[in-house]
VOTISE-846067 format. One record per residue (C-alpha): x, y, z. Coordinates in pm, whole numbers, plus 50000, padded with zeros to 5 digits. Each point is the difference from the previous one (the first is absolute). Example, Ala and Ser with C-alpha at 12.3 -4.5 7.8 and 13.67 -1.06 7.14 Angstrom:
BEGIN
512304955050780
501375034449934
//
This chain:
BEGIN
655492214962599
496254993349957
499955021749688
502934980549853
498284966750073
496765012849843
501895010649687
501734966149972
496704981550052
498295021749740
502864993649756
499694962450051
496285001649936
500485020349683
502764979149840
499084966350145
501864978950250
502154982149744
501115032249831
497724997549699
497465026049912
496534986050059
496465010349942
496934984350151
497034995349768
496495007050119
498684971750213
497154981149838
499384979750312
501314967749846
503454986350069
501264973749763
503634997550101
502485009350272
503265018249936
502304973150145
502885023550079
497935024750203
497044977450099
497555026249876
496734990749825
499985011249636
496595013149883
498414981949706
499385026149732
498074995649677
502255006749701
497365024249871
497815021150221
497945030549909
501875032849970
496895017650134
496224995850020
497265025549946
496364991050069
500464962449949
502135004849688
503544987750064
502815010849767
502464971449955
502405017949767
500375035149864
503254999549808
501274997149648
500714964749895
497994989249702
500245008049631
496515011249897
500625029649772
496505015050016
497595008650281
497834970250088
498134983550284
499624962950075
497344986350235
499754964350132
496884988750183
500724962549996
502924977650083
500124987749638
500195035749868
502755008550247
501974968649916
499745009649634
501555033750086
502504986550250
502244986649725
500335035249855
503705008450048
499045035750085
497884989450295
502664975950120
502465029250007
497505021350194
499114973250254
502954977450071
498914973650248
496345010449989
498584964649993
500074994150376
498335033250083
497294996049738
499284964150101
499545010950362
498265033349951
497994998749677
496514984949981
498755003549642
496434993550114
500025035550138
503365016149909
501625011949676
503495009349888
500755029849777
503195009749816
500285035549862
502755007849751
501005036049920
501854991249682
503505009149890
501795030050158
503285014449874
501775001150340
499764986950354
498225018950277
496454991749894
497634979750217
496304992550044
498215004850331
496534991050124
498725034750091
496484992150120
497224974449979
496285005749944
497764970450074
496284993549957
497894968350007
500704992149634
503135020249909
503485007650125
502075027749846
503755000450053
501495034549948
503594995549882
502515028550002
503164999649793
502945015450183
502575016749776
503595009450078
500825036150085
501485020249714
503405001650173
499964963950130
502834976249914
498294970049843
500944968049823
500535006149630
498154969249882
496554990649886
497774991050295
496494985750027
498205010750322
497314976450125
497824993150301
498544966550109
497254999450264
497654975450167
496445012350047
498424982550297
496204996149984
499995012649640
496645011149859
498904989649651
501475030049814
503625011850038
500855034049852
503455015949969
500415037749976
503255018549944
//
């Protein structure tokens, strides 16, 4: 009987009390609202948060979503420079809802934002990844790796444009990108 009750309880936890599949996002410590039906605090989550961070370089997006046909890099070390780039439709596709995160987390007096574009690829399955970071007093080097699909992988048959957007906290004067 105890085993049956444990299975039922586990099932209720997995599918939710009201029969709907639920998932609980990571708790950020802030609660902005309460789920009225279940009286459970709902965590406040930024619409954009870093995918991962490596040595004070936080990758905000590493997916295809822009239309830059050739390899290029964009750096912004001031709010005005970033706002000039922010209207770029490609960046808006890469960072939907980024404004709140950048307003809270980015201090252009010491931080910088970098967008790396791989250029046009003939299929899906390509992506850019921050592999490692080398930092000195005056220079930071971001080593970017391009991931390619396996030869036998099923991929989207469409042109894609892999990109990576990262925030460099405490950015030194010179920012270098190496593939």
